[in-house]
C-alpha positions in Angstrom: 37.8 25.6 53.1 34.4 23.9 52.4 32.6 27.3 52.7 35.0 28.8 50.2 34.4 26.0 47.7 30.6 26.4 48.1 30.9 30.2 47.5 33.3 29.6 44.6 30.7 27.3 42.9 27.9 29.8 43.8 29.9 32.7 42.2 30.5 30.7 39.0 26.8 29.8 38.8 25.9 33.5 39.2 28.3 34.4 36.4 26.7 31.8 34.1 23.1 32.8 34.9 24.0 36.5 34.7 25.5 36.0 31.2 22.4 34.2 30.0 20.1 37.0 31.4 22.4 39.7 30.0 22.4 38.3 26.5 18.6 37.7 26.4 17.9 41.2 27.8 20.4 43.0 25.5 18.9 41.2 22.5 15.5 42.2 23.6 16.4 45.9 23.9 18.1 45.8 20.5 14.9 44.4 18.8 12.6 46.8 20.6 14.8 49.9 19.9 15.6 48.9 16.4 19.3 49.0 17.1 21.7 46.3 15.9 22.8 43.7 18.4 26.4 44.7 17.7 25.9 48.2 18.9 24.1 46.9 22.0 27.0 44.6 22.6 29.4 47.4 22.0 27.7 49.8 24.5 25.5 48.3 27.2 27.2 44.9 27.3 30.7 46.2 26.6 30.4 48.8 29.4 28.8 46.4 31.8 31.4 43.7 31.5 34.2 46.4 31.7 32.9 47.7 35.0 35.4 45.7 37.1 38.3 47.1 35.1 36.9 50.6 35.4 36.7 50.4 39.2 40.2 48.8 39.5 41.9 51.3 37.2 40.3 54.4 38.6 41.0 53.3 42.1 44.6 52.8 41.1 44.7 56.2 39.5 43.3 57.9 42.6 45.9 56.1 44.7 48.7 57.1 42.3 49.3 53.4 41.3 49.8 53.7 37.5 51.0 50.1 37.3 47.6 48.9 38.4 45.7 51.1 36.0 47.8 50.3 33.0 48.5 46.6 33.7 44.8 46.0 34.3 43.9 47.3 30.9 46.8 45.7 29.0 46.1 42.3 30.5 42.4 42.6 30.0 42.6 43.5 26.3 45.1 40.6 25.7 42.7 38.2 27.4 39.7 39.6 25.6 41.1 39.1 22.1 43.4 36.1 22.3 41.5 34.0 24.9 37.9 35.0 24.9 37.5 35.8 21.2 39.6 32.7 20.5 37.4 30.4 22.6 34.2 31.9 21.3 35.2 31.6 17.6 36.4 28.0 18.2 32.8 27.2 19.5 31.2 29.0 16.5 32.9 31.0 13.8 32.0 34.6 14.2 30.6 36.5 11.2 32.2 40.0 10.4 30.0 42.6 8.8 31.2 45.4 6.5 30.8 47.9 9.4 33.1 45.7 11.5 35.7 45.5 8.8 35.7 49.2 7.9 35.1 50.8 11.3 35.2 48.8 14.4 38.1 46.4 14.0 40.4 49.1 12.5 39.4 51.3 15.4 40.6 48.7 17.9 43.9 48.4 16.1 44.3 52.2 15.8 43.7 53.0 19.4 45.9 50.2 20.6 48.8 51.6 18.5 48.0 55.1 19.7 48.0 53.9 23.3 51.5 52.4 22.9 52.8 55.5 21.0 51.5 57.9 23.6 52.8 55.9 26.5 56.3 55.3 25.0 56.8 58.8 23.6 57.4 60.4 27.0 56.9 57.4 29.3 53.6 58.9 30.4 50.0 59.0 29.5 49.4 62.7 30.2 46.2 64.5 31.1 46.0 66.0 27.6 46.3 62.5 26.0 43.7 61.3 28.5 41.3 64.0 27.2 42.1 63.0 23.6 41.1 59.4 24.5 37.9 60.6 26.1 37.0 62.7 23.0 37.7 59.8 20.7 35.5 57.6 22.8 32.6 60.0 22.7 32.9 60.5 19.0 33.2 56.7 18.3 30.1 55.9 20.4 28.1 58.7 18.7 29.2 57.6 15.2 28.4 53.9 16.0 24.8 54.7 16.9 24.4 57.1 13.9 25.9 54.7 11.3 24.6 51.4 12.6 22.0 49.7 10.4 18.5 49.8 11.9 16.9 46.5 12.8 13.2 46.4 12.7 11.3 44.4 15.2 9.9 41.3 13.6 7.0 39.7 15.3 7.2 36.6 13.0 10.5 35.6 14.5 10.4 32.3 16.5 12.5 33.9 19.2 10.5 35.0 22.2 9.7 38.8 22.1 10.3 40.5 25.5 8.6 43.5 26.8 11.0 46.5 27.1 10.8 46.6 30.9 11.5 42.9 31.1 14.5 43.2 28.8 15.9 46.1 30.9 15.4 44.1 34.1 17.2 41.1 32.6 20.2 43.3 31.6 20.4 44.8 35.1 20.0 41.4 36.8 22.6 39.9 34.4 25.1 42.7 35.1 24.6 42.3 38.8 25.1 38.5 38.5 28.3 38.9 36.5 29.8 41.4 38.8 28.8 39.8 42.1 29.5 36.3 40.8 32.9 37.3 39.5 33.8 38.9 42.8 32.7 35.8 44.7 34.8 33.6 42.4 37.9 35.7 42.6 37.8 36.2 46.4 37.2 32.6 47.3 39.5 31.2 44.6 42.2 33.4 46.1 41.5 32.1 49.6 41.6 28.5 48.4 44.9 29.1 46.5 46.4 30.8 49.6 45.4 27.8 51.8 47.1 25.5 49.3 50.4 27.6 49.6 50.3 29.1 46.1 52.3 32.3 45.6 50.6 35.7 45.2 52.2 36.1 41.7 50.8 32.8 40.5 47.4 33.8 41.9 47.5 37.2 40.1 48.4 35.7 36.8 45.9 32.9 36.9 43.0 33.3 39.3 42.7 37.1 39.2 43.3 37.4 35.4 40.6 34.7 34.8 38.3 36.3 37.4 38.3 39.8 35.9 37.7 38.2 32.4 34.9 36.0 33.5 32.1 38.5 32.6 33.3 38.8 29.0 34.1 35.1 28.7 30.7 33.9 30.0 28.8 36.5 28.0 30.6 35.7 24.7 30.2 31.9 25.2 26.5 32.2 25.9 26.1 34.6 23.0 27.9 32.2 20.6 25.7 29.3 21.9 22.6 31.4 21.1 24.0 32.2 17.7 24.3 35.9 18.5 27.9 36.3 17.2 27.5 40.1 16.6 26.5 40.6 20.3 29.6 38.6 21.3 31.9 40.5 18.9 30.4 43.8 20.0 31.1 42.8 23.6 34.8 42.1 22.9 35.5 45.1 20.7 33.4 47.4 23.0 35.3 46.2 26.1 38.7 46.8 24.4 37.6 50.3 23.3 36.1 51.1 26.7 39.3 49.9 28.4 41.7 52.2 26.4 39.6 55.2 25.6 37.3 55.5 28.6 39.2 53.8 31.4 42.8 54.9 30.5 41.4 58.3 29.4 39.6 58.9 32.7 42.5 57.5 34.8 45.0 59.8 33.0 42.8 62.8 33.6 42.8 62.0 37.3 46.6 61.6 37.3 49.2 61.2 34.6 50.1 57.5 34.2 53.8 56.6 34.3 54.5 54.1 31.5 58.0 53.0 32.5 56.8 49.7 34.0 55.2 48.5 30.7 57.7 46.2 29.1 57.9 45.5 25.4 56.8 41.9 25.7 53.4 42.8 27.2 52.9 45.7 24.8 54.1 43.5 21.9 51.5 40.9 22.7 48.9 43.6 23.1 49.7 44.9 19.6 49.9 41.4 18.2 46.4 40.6 19.5 45.0 43.6 17.6 47.0 42.8 14.5 45.6 39.2 14.5 42.1 40.6 14.8 42.7 43.1 12.0 44.2 40.6 9.6 41.4 38.1 10.3 39.2 40.5 8.2 41.3 40.4 5.1 43.1 37.1 4.8 41.4 34.4 2.7 37.5 34.7 2.6 37.5 36.6 5.8 33.8 37.4 6.3 34.3 35.6 9.6 36.7 34.9 12.4 37.0 31.2 11.8 38.5 28.3 13.8 41.9 28.7 12.2 42.0 32.3 13.5 40.8 31.1 16.8 43.5 28.4 17.0 46.2 31.0 16.2 44.9 33.3 18.9 44.7 30.6 21.5 48.3 29.4 20.7 49.5 33.0 21.1 47.7 33.3 24.5 49.3 30.0 25.6 52.8 31.2 24.5 52.3 34.5 26.4 51.1 32.7 29.6 54.1 30.3 29.3 56.4 33.4 29.1 54.7 34.9 32.2 55.2 31.7 34.2 58.8 31.4 33.2 59.5 35.0 34.3 57.6 34.9 37.6 
């Protein structure tokens, strides 16, 4: 038990340090390349923090386990929006740009709705629908780079300017820290919970759900603390887009995903999370996701978790 506790703490430390390195490295690449921090968050950081979900869902698809592929993505996107974005915006209200309002947030809402419609139409995500998701993903990433406002490197900034190789190294080290640290946390927390006689369902809903969301959570909290809200927002939106368009798309191409196990409560909360994100753009002043929005998101997450516990 003592070894598991030490490894658990070590994994958590790796996640925290990895998030710090990833944010610094991603910001450095954005400045050197003249690309907005949002697009870096959407692509490099979003993909990196979605790697655990990609591995889990593709493995499930290859093994013919649609429940794993679908449940992993649904649960991750709910956690990303309601919990992680809620916590991050509670720490520091997150500014929303015109690009976010007109392109990125409506995109998340649209693909979430499309995912539910595709799945419930024939109770399957077919290979054709998977290909449509992949084409939408490629088009969105291309358009994001093309339409993103350029950011010139400014040597007068007080923030330390990193060499490109140093920034890339920090990103790679950060991603490694997040993935390895998250794995250590999940494995050892599971062993500790088993030793305490906790049920597998309880472990899945709490330890594993938190563990797979640790990379996004740590990255967003660090980004918020460093006043890099666009990087944090890009990470959340990018992760949600990667999860549906790339991960579900690729999984469905491997094998059609049976949708019958997806109940309306889970799908309703998933849709609600994207609706809350969408309405946060247009209610009141809405140039930011403020603490009121964050509180509503966290209350919805708490209600959903309560429902899951009641229906164990």
